[in-house]
N, C-alpha and C positions, 0 to 999 in steps of 0.2 A: 934320670925320670924315677919319682915313686909315687903311685898312685892307685886308687882305687876307683871300680866302677859306681855309678850310681844309674839305676834302670828307670830314669825319670818317667819315660813313657808307660810305665807300669804302676808306676808310685807317684803319682803328679802332685798327690800334697805333701809330701815329704822334703822338699828341698831346702826349706828354713831350717831344719833339723838336720838332715843327712848332709849336706855338705859342710856344715862348719864341724859335724863330727868327724868327717873324713878328713877335713884340715888339722883336726887335734890329733890324729895318729901320725903327723910328720909328712902326710903326703904333699907333693907340690904338683901335682896333676889328677886331674879327674875325669875319667871317661865317663860321658853321660851319653845315654842311649834316648834318641829321640824317634819321631814319627812323620813321615809326609802323608799319614792319612791312607796309604794303601791298604796296610795290613791292620794297623793298630789306630787309637787316637791321634789325630793329629796334635801336634805341637806349633803352635803360631807365635809369631814374632814376638810379641808382647811376654809370653812365658819363656820363650828363649832369653829375652833380653833380662828379665827377672833373673834367671839362673845364671847368667853370666855376670850381673852384678853382685849376686852371692858369691861365687865363684872369685871375684875381683877383690872383694871386701874381705875373703878367706887367702887371698895371695895363692890361690891355685889356677894353674894354667887348665884351659877347659879343654878336652878331647870330644869334638862333639861327633857323634855318627847316627846316621840314619839306619834303623834297624829293619824297615819292610822289605829292603832286596835281600838281605842277608841269605846266602847260600844260592842265591838266582843265579840263571842262565838267561834270562831275559833282558833283551835290550832296553825293552819298554820300562822295565822297573829301574834299570840305570839311569835312562831318561828321566823318568820321574824324581829321583834322587837328587841328580842335578838341578832339576828344575825347583826343588826345594830349597836348595843352596843359594840359588838364582834369587829366587823370593826372599831371603833373607838377608840379602847383600847390604842393605841400609842399616841394618840391625847390627851386623858383623863388623861393617866401616869402622875404622879407628881402634878395633880391638886386636888386631893382629898379633900384637905382642901376647895377648892373653887365649888365643884362640888356635887349635889344629882342627883342621876338618878332615873326618875320614867319610869321602863322599859316597860311598855305598858301601857297607861293611861287610866284607867277606865276600861280596859279589862274585858270581862266577865259581863258586866254591867247589864244583864237582867235577872241575877240570883242572889240568897242570898247566893249561894254557891261560893262566889269570892275567898277568901283565900284556900278551900279545893282545887277548880280546877285551879286554878294558880299554887300551888304547886305540883299538878298532872301534871300539863303541862310542867313545868319546870324541874320536876324531870324525866317524859317521854322522855324530848327533850335534856336535858343539864347538869343535874347534876350527879356527879360520885356517886358511890354507898356508901361512907362514907358519903356524904353530906345528902344521901337520910335517912340514918341511923339518922344523927343529927335532920332531919326535924321530923323523928318519935318520937324520945326521947324530942321534945320541941312542941309535940303535944298540950299538954294542954296549954302550953304557948301562943302559938300563935293564940289558938281557933279553 
């Protein structure tokens, strides 16, 4: 993976220029900063779809991340970020070969317990019991 960041949520009018320019560098991925509206201006499904169309036209895999929960220890922020991705499910469907999702960028950044607490937060808020069992069985693999 060779890529460059595009902070879309702060530079919303630059996608049509920035994304092709990033592709021209030889990048094959682009990390795109988005917002669920908690801290920054909300990026709606239409704008995300437009960005993904530009990425696909320029043969870039998009790594999408919600920046509002960056460095947070708050499970409510994690829940909000996860809800944002759920709200974009129909927008992302069919683009699985072109998109990587970073659920909540650097969430729980103040602790060395990142993986354990992220699993705990997701399990308590979103995962079905069968998925929790799978996490437990993979505990040693995940760390």
